[in-house]
MARVOFI-265099 format. One line per field, with one value per atom (N, C-alpha, C): z, y, x; atom name; residue in three letters; residue number from 1; chain. Coordinates in steps of 0.2 Angstrom, whole numbers, always signed. Layout:
<atoms>
up	(Z_...)
north	(Y_...)
east	(X_...)
atom	(CA_...)
type	(ala_...)
seq	(NUM_...)
mol	(A_...)
</atoms>
This chain:
<atoms>
up	(-1_+0_+1_+5_+4_-2_-5_-11_-16_-17_-23_-22_-16_-14_-16_-15_-17_-24_-28_-34_-37_-35_-36_-36_-30_-29_-33_-36_-40_-46_-49_-56_-57_-52_-51_-51_-49_-49_-53_-58_-65_-70_-69_-73_-74_-68_-67_-70_-69_-72_-80_-83_-90_-91_-87_-90_-89_-84_-83_-88_-92_-98_-105_-104_-110_-110_-117_-116_-112_-111_-106_-108_-115_-115_-116_-118_-118_-110_-107_-99_-97_-98_-97_-99_-106_-108_-107_-104_-100_-94_-91_-85_-85_-92_-93_-95_-98_-100_-95_-89_-84_-80_-81_-76_-80_-85_-90_-90_-91_-93_-99_-104_-110_-112_-119_-121_-130_-132_-138_-142_-149_-154_-152_-151_-151_-144_-139_-132_-132_-137_-137_-140_-145_-149_-146_-141_-136_-131_-130_-124_-127_-133_-136_-137_-138_-138_-130_-126_-117_-117_-122_-121_-115_-114_-111_-112_-119_-120_-127_-130_-139_-141_-146_-151_-146_-142_-135_-142_-148_-151_-154_-156_-157_-150_-145_-140_-139_-138_-137_-142_-148_-153_-151_-150_-146_-139_-137_-130_-133_-137_-139_-144_-146_-149_-145_-138_-130_-127_-130_-126_-120_-119_-114_-114_-120_-122_-128_-128_-135_-137_-146_-152_-154_-152_-157_-160_-167_-170_-165_-165_-163_-156_-153_-144_-142_-137_-134_-127_-126_-118_-115_-110_-105_-106_-108_-108_-103_-97_-91_-85_-81_-75_-70_-71_-68_-71_-78_-80_-78_-78_-80_-71_-66_-59_-60_-62_-60_-65_-70_-72_-68_-65_-62_-56_-52_-46_-47_-55_-56_-53_-53_-53_-47_-42_-38_-33_-26_-24_-24_-23_-24_-30_-34_-42_-45_-43_-45_-47_-40_-41_-46_-45_-49_-58_-58_-65_-66_-62_-65_-67_-62_-64_-70_-71_-77_-85_-84_-89_-90_-84_-84_-89_-86_-87_-95_-96_-103_-107_-107_-111_-112_-108_-108_-110_-111_-116_-123_-126_-131_-132_-136_-136_-139_-143_-145_-139_-135_-129_-127_-127_-123_-127_-134_-139_-139_-134_-134_-127_-126_-120_-117_-121_-118_-116_-120_-117_-111_-110_-104_-99_-99_-95_-91_-98_-95_-90_-93_-90_-83_-83_-77_-71_-74_-70_-66_-71_-70_-65_-64_-60_-53_-52_-47_-44_-47_-46_-42_-42_-37_-32_-30_-27_-19_-16_-10_-11_-16_-16_-14_-10_-9_-15_-16_-22_-28_-30_-36_-43_-43_-49_-47_-53_-52_-54_-55_-57_-65_-69_-77_-78_-74_-74_-73_-68_-66_-72_-75_-81_-86_-89_-93_-92_-85_-86_-84_-83_-82_-89_-95_-102_-103)
north	(-5_+0_+8_+6_+13_+13_+8_+7_+10_+7_+11_+18_+21_+28_+32_+30_+32_+34_+26_+26_+32_+32_+38_+44_+45_+53_+53_+50_+51_+53_+47_+49_+55_+58_+62_+69_+69_+75_+76_+70_+70_+72_+70_+74_+79_+81_+90_+94_+90_+96_+94_+90_+89_+96_+95_+100_+106_+108_+115_+118_+114_+115_+117_+116_+117_+125_+127_+135_+137_+142_+146_+144_+145_+143_+138_+133_+125_+124_+126_+125_+127_+133_+135_+133_+129_+127_+119_+116_+111_+111_+117_+116_+117_+121_+122_+114_+111_+104_+99_+100_+96_+97_+101_+102_+98_+95_+90_+83_+81_+75_+75_+76_+75_+80_+82_+91_+89_+89_+90_+95_+96_+102_+108_+106_+111_+114_+111_+114_+119_+116_+121_+127_+126_+133_+137_+134_+138_+141_+139_+141_+146_+144_+150_+156_+155_+163_+165_+162_+163_+166_+165_+169_+167_+161_+157_+158_+155_+156_+155_+160_+160_+153_+152_+144_+139_+136_+131_+125_+124_+119_+117_+122_+123_+122_+124_+122_+113_+111_+104_+100_+102_+99_+98_+104_+104_+98_+98_+96_+87_+86_+80_+77_+81_+79_+77_+81_+80_+74_+69_+65_+65_+70_+73_+73_+74_+72_+67_+63_+61_+64_+62_+64_+59_+58_+54_+56_+58_+62_+69_+73_+79_+79_+73_+73_+73_+78_+76_+73_+69_+66_+66_+66_+66_+59_+57_+50_+47_+49_+44_+50_+45_+49_+54_+51_+54_+62_+61_+68_+72_+71_+75_+77_+73_+75_+79_+78_+84_+89_+90_+97_+99_+97_+100_+103_+100_+101_+109_+109_+116_+122_+121_+127_+128_+133_+135_+134_+131_+129_+135_+140_+146_+149_+145_+149_+142_+137_+131_+131_+134_+135_+140_+147_+153_+150_+146_+143_+139_+135_+131_+135_+140_+144_+149_+150_+155_+149_+143_+139_+137_+137_+134_+141_+148_+152_+154_+153_+153_+149_+142_+138_+140_+143_+143_+149_+154_+160_+159_+155_+153_+151_+155_+151_+145_+141_+136_+130_+131_+126_+124_+128_+126_+120_+119_+114_+107_+109_+102_+100_+93_+92_+91_+87_+86_+93_+99_+104_+108_+107_+110_+105_+98_+93_+96_+100_+100_+106_+111_+118_+118_+115_+113_+108_+104_+101_+104_+110_+114_+119_+121_+126_+120_+114_+110_+109_+109_+109_+117_+120_+125_+129_+123_+124_+127_+126_+128_+136_+139_+147_+149_+156_+160_+164_+163_+167_+165_+159_+157_+161_+162_+164_+170_+178_+183_+181_+187_+186_+183_+188_+187_+180_+176_+172_+166_+166_+161_+161_+168_+167_+165_+164_+159_+153_+150_+144_+140_+145_+144_+143_+146_+144_+137)
east	(+5_-1_+4_+10_+13_+17_+20_+23_+19_+12_+9_+7_+7_+5_+12_+17_+23_+23_+23_+22_+17_+11_+6_+8_+12_+14_+19_+23_+28_+26_+22_+18_+14_+11_+8_+11_+17_+23_+26_+26_+29_+25_+19_+15_+13_+13_+12_+18_+23_+29_+28_+26_+26_+21_+16_+11_+12_+16_+20_+24_+27_+32_+28_+22_+17_+15_+15_+13_+8_+6_+1_-6_-6_-13_-17_-11_-12_-15_-11_-12_-19_-20_-27_-33_-32_-35_-37_-32_-32_-36_-33_-38_-46_-48_-55_-58_-54_-55_-55_-52_-51_-58_-62_-69_-72_-72_-76_-74_-68_-65_-63_-70_-70_-73_-71_-76_-74_-81_-82_-81_-82_-79_-86_-92_-98_-97_-94_-92_-87_-82_-75_-80_-82_-84_-88_-92_-96_-91_-87_-83_-77_-74_-70_-74_-81_-87_-86_-85_-84_-79_-73_-65_-62_-62_-58_-51_-49_-43_-43_-38_-39_-38_-44_-43_-41_-47_-45_-43_-48_-46_-39_-35_-29_-25_-27_-24_-23_-29_-30_-27_-28_-23_-16_-13_-5_-6_-9_-9_-10_-16_-15_-8_-6_+2_+6_+6_+10_+8_+2_+0_-4_-6_-10_-17_-19_-26_-26_-31_-34_-39_-39_-43_-46_-54_-58_-63_-61_-66_-67_-74_-74_-73_-70_-69_-63_-61_-55_-55_-51_-52_-45_-45_-38_-36_-30_-27_-26_-26_-27_-29_-35_-37_-34_-26_-21_-19_-21_-17_-24_-29_-36_-36_-33_-34_-27_-21_-16_-16_-21_-22_-27_-32_-38_-35_-30_-25_-22_-20_-17_-21_-27_-31_-31_-30_-29_-37_-38_-44_-49_-46_-53_-55_-50_-53_-57_-58_-60_-70_-73_-80_-79_-78_-79_-78_-74_-72_-78_-80_-85_-91_-93_-98_-97_-92_-90_-91_-89_-90_-97_-101_-108_-114_-111_-116_-112_-107_-105_-109_-109_-113_-121_-123_-130_-133_-127_-128_-131_-128_-129_-137_-143_-147_-150_-144_-145_-146_-143_-140_-147_-152_-159_-161_-159_-161_-157_-152_-146_-146_-148_-150_-142_-137_-131_-128_-128_-125_-129_-135_-139_-137_-135_-133_-126_-120_-115_-115_-120_-120_-122_-128_-130_-126_-122_-116_-112_-110_-104_-107_-114_-117_-117_-119_-119_-112_-107_-99_-98_-103_-100_-106_-112_-117_-116_-110_-109_-107_-107_-105_-110_-110_-114_-116_-124_-126_-122_-124_-120_-122_-128_-131_-135_-134_-137_-145_-149_-157_-155_-149_-147_-147_-142_-140_-146_-149_-154_-159_-160_-165_-162_-154_-153_-155_-153_-154_-161_-165_-173_-176_-172_-174_-174)
atom	(N_CA_C_N_CA_C_N_CA_C_N_CA_C_N_CA_C_N_CA_C_N_CA_C_N_CA_C_N_CA_C_N_CA_C_N_CA_C_N_CA_C_N_CA_C_N_CA_C_N_CA_C_N_CA_C_N_CA_C_N_CA_C_N_CA_C_N_CA_C_N_CA_C_N_CA_C_N_CA_C_N_CA_C_N_CA_C_N_CA_C_N_CA_C_N_CA_C_N_CA_C_N_CA_C_N_CA_C_N_CA_C_N_CA_C_N_CA_C_N_CA_C_N_CA_C_N_CA_C_N_CA_C_N_CA_C_N_CA_C_N_CA_C_N_CA_C_N_CA_C_N_CA_C_N_CA_C_N_CA_C_N_CA_C_N_CA_C_N_CA_C_N_CA_C_N_CA_C_N_CA_C_N_CA_C_N_CA_C_N_CA_C_N_CA_C_N_CA_C_N_CA_C_N_CA_C_N_CA_C_N_CA_C_N_CA_C_N_CA_C_N_CA_C_N_CA_C_N_CA_C_N_CA_C_N_CA_C_N_CA_C_N_CA_C_N_CA_C_N_CA_C_N_CA_C_N_CA_C_N_CA_C_N_CA_C_N_CA_C_N_CA_C_N_CA_C_N_CA_C_N_CA_C_N_CA_C_N_CA_C_N_CA_C_N_CA_C_N_CA_C_N_CA_C_N_CA_C_N_CA_C_N_CA_C_N_CA_C_N_CA_C_N_CA_C_N_CA_C_N_CA_C_N_CA_C_N_CA_C_N_CA_C_N_CA_C_N_CA_C_N_CA_C_N_CA_C_N_CA_C_N_CA_C_N_CA_C_N_CA_C_N_CA_C_N_CA_C_N_CA_C_N_CA_C_N_CA_C_N_CA_C_N_CA_C_N_CA_C_N_CA_C_N_CA_C_N_CA_C_N_CA_C_N_CA_C_N_CA_C_N_CA_C_N_CA_C_N_CA_C_N_CA_C_N_CA_C_N_CA_C_N_CA_C_N_CA_C_N_CA_C_N_CA_C_N_CA_C_N_CA_C_N_CA_C_N_CA_C_N_CA_C_N_CA_C_N_CA_C_N_CA_C_N_CA_C_N_CA_C_N_CA_C_N_CA_C_N_CA_C_N_CA_C_N_CA_C_N_CA_C_N_CA_C)
type	(unk_unk_unk_unk_unk_unk_unk_unk_unk_unk_unk_unk_unk_unk_unk_unk_unk_unk_unk_unk_unk_unk_unk_unk_unk_unk_unk_unk_unk_unk_unk_unk_unk_unk_unk_unk_unk_unk_unk_unk_unk_unk_unk_unk_unk_unk_unk_unk_unk_unk_unk_unk_unk_unk_unk_unk_unk_unk_unk_unk_unk_unk_unk_unk_unk_unk_unk_unk_unk_unk_unk_unk_unk_unk_unk_unk_unk_unk_unk_unk_unk_unk_unk_unk_unk_unk_unk_unk_unk_unk_unk_unk_unk_unk_unk_unk_unk_unk_unk_unk_unk_unk_unk_unk_unk_unk_unk_unk_unk_unk_unk_unk_unk_unk_unk_unk_unk_unk_unk_unk_unk_unk_unk_unk_unk_unk_unk_unk_unk_unk_unk_unk_unk_unk_unk_unk_unk_unk_unk_unk_unk_unk_unk_unk_unk_unk_unk_unk_unk_unk_unk_unk_unk_unk_unk_unk_unk_unk_unk_unk_unk_unk_unk_unk_unk_unk_unk_unk_unk_unk_unk_unk_unk_unk_unk_unk_unk_unk_unk_unk_unk_unk_unk_unk_unk_unk_unk_unk_unk_unk_unk_unk_unk_unk_unk_unk_unk_unk_unk_unk_unk_unk_unk_unk_unk_unk_unk_unk_unk_unk_unk_unk_unk_unk_unk_unk_unk_unk_unk_unk_unk_unk_unk_unk_unk_unk_unk_unk_unk_unk_unk_unk_unk_unk_unk_unk_unk_unk_unk_unk_unk_unk_unk_unk_unk_unk_unk_unk_unk_unk_unk_unk_unk_unk_unk_unk_unk_unk_unk_unk_unk_unk_unk_unk_unk_unk_unk_unk_unk_unk_unk_unk_unk_unk_unk_unk_unk_unk_unk_unk_unk_unk_unk_unk_unk_unk_unk_unk_unk_unk_unk_unk_unk_unk_unk_unk_unk_unk_unk_unk_unk_unk_unk_unk_unk_unk_unk_unk_unk_unk_unk_unk_unk_unk_unk_unk_unk_unk_unk_unk_unk_unk_unk_unk_unk_unk_unk_unk_unk_unk_unk_unk_unk_unk_unk_unk_unk_unk_unk_unk_unk_unk_unk_unk_unk_unk_unk_unk_unk_unk_unk_unk_unk_unk_unk_unk_unk_unk_unk_unk_unk_unk_unk_unk_unk_unk_unk_unk_unk_unk_unk_unk_unk_unk_unk_unk_unk_unk_unk_unk_unk_unk_unk_unk_unk_unk_unk_unk_unk_unk_unk_unk_unk_unk_unk_unk_unk_unk_unk_unk_unk_unk_unk_unk_unk_unk_unk_unk_unk_unk_unk_unk_unk_unk_unk_unk_unk_unk_unk_unk_unk_unk_unk_unk_unk_unk_unk_unk_unk_unk_unk_unk_unk_unk_unk_unk_unk_unk_unk_unk_unk)
seq	(1_1_1_2_2_2_3_3_3_4_4_4_5_5_5_6_6_6_7_7_7_8_8_8_9_9_9_10_10_10_11_11_11_12_12_12_13_13_13_14_14_14_15_15_15_16_16_16_17_17_17_18_18_18_19_19_19_20_20_20_21_21_21_22_22_22_23_23_23_24_24_24_25_25_25_26_26_26_27_27_27_28_28_28_29_29_29_30_30_30_31_31_31_32_32_32_33_33_33_34_34_34_35_35_35_36_36_36_37_37_37_38_38_38_39_39_39_40_40_40_41_41_41_42_42_42_43_43_43_44_44_44_45_45_45_46_46_46_47_47_47_48_48_48_49_49_49_50_50_50_51_51_51_52_52_52_53_53_53_54_54_54_55_55_55_56_56_56_57_57_57_58_58_58_59_59_59_60_60_60_61_61_61_62_62_62_63_63_63_64_64_64_65_65_65_66_66_66_67_67_67_68_68_68_69_69_69_70_70_70_71_71_71_72_72_72_73_73_73_74_74_74_75_75_75_76_76_76_77_77_77_78_78_78_79_79_79_80_80_80_81_81_81_82_82_82_83_83_83_84_84_84_85_85_85_86_86_86_87_87_87_88_88_88_89_89_89_90_90_90_91_91_91_92_92_92_93_93_93_94_94_94_95_95_95_96_96_96_97_97_97_98_98_98_99_99_99_100_100_100_101_101_101_102_102_102_103_103_103_104_104_104_105_105_105_106_106_106_107_107_107_108_108_108_109_109_109_110_110_110_111_111_111_112_112_112_113_113_113_114_114_114_115_115_115_116_116_116_117_117_117_118_118_118_119_119_119_120_120_120_121_121_121_122_122_122_123_123_123_124_124_124_125_125_125_126_126_126_127_127_127_128_128_128_129_129_129_130_130_130_131_131_131_132_132_132_133_133_133_134_134_134_135_135_135_136_136_136_137_137_137_138_138_138_139_139_139_140_140_140_141_141_141_142_142_142_143_143_143_144_144_144_145_145_145_146_146_146_147_147_147)
mol	(A_A_A_A_A_A_A_A_A_A_A_A_A_A_A_A_A_A_A_A_A_A_A_A_A_A_A_A_A_A_A_A_A_A_A_A_A_A_A_A_A_A_A_A_A_A_A_A_A_A_A_A_A_A_A_A_A_A_A_A_A_A_A_A_A_A_A_A_A_A_A_A_A_A_A_A_A_A_A_A_A_A_A_A_A_A_A_A_A_A_A_A_A_A_A_A_A_A_A_A_A_A_A_A_A_A_A_A_A_A_A_A_A_A_A_A_A_A_A_A_A_A_A_A_A_A_A_A_A_A_A_A_A_A_A_A_A_A_A_A_A_A_A_A_A_A_A_A_A_A_A_A_A_A_A_A_A_A_A_A_A_A_A_A_A_A_A_A_A_A_A_A_A_A_A_A_A_A_A_A_A_A_A_A_A_A_A_A_A_A_A_A_A_A_A_A_A_A_A_A_A_A_A_A_A_A_A_A_A_A_A_A_A_A_A_A_A_A_A_A_A_A_A_A_A_A_A_A_A_A_A_A_A_A_A_A_A_A_A_A_A_A_A_A_A_A_A_A_A_A_A_A_A_A_A_A_A_A_A_A_A_A_A_A_A_A_A_A_A_A_A_A_A_A_A_A_A_A_A_A_A_A_A_A_A_A_A_A_A_A_A_A_A_A_A_A_A_A_A_A_A_A_A_A_A_A_A_A_A_A_A_A_A_A_A_A_A_A_A_A_A_A_A_A_A_A_A_A_A_A_A_A_A_A_A_A_A_A_A_A_A_A_A_A_A_A_A_A_A_A_A_A_A_A_A_A_A_A_A_A_A_A_A_A_A_A_A_A_A_A_A_A_A_A_A_A_A_A_A_A_A_A_A_A_A_A_A_A_A_A_A_A_A_A_A_A_A_A_A_A_A_A_A_A_A_A_A_A_A_A_A_A_A_A_A_A_A_A_A_A_A_A_A_A_A_A_A_A_A_A_A_A_A_A_A_A_A_A_A_A_A)
</atoms>
């Protein structure tokens, strides 16, 4: 048990080191992607509009070349759960819930999301990830989710 834990900690440190060597835009894109686990092209397009990082798809393509994520058609997914976890842990704890909120609100701002059950579910999941925050949504944001 101790040996396994030590190996796991070493792997996490190695992965974190590899992640931190990537360009800033790629790291920021991976942080957003780590909130999902896997992310598809339509979600990326909506998040690009939310101005998280310029050209998220290009950043994810670079991450795929580095083996951090894998691409299967329009979907990018982390190559390993530990990569996703290591990336998510790069987000300071006090910034995680605000990031989930920003993602959720970004997704519902597009009127077409209301007609897409998958995107609606993603948006609600993001808001649920920050449910312990005080006053999660302002009245305008609540109206967006009510649509």
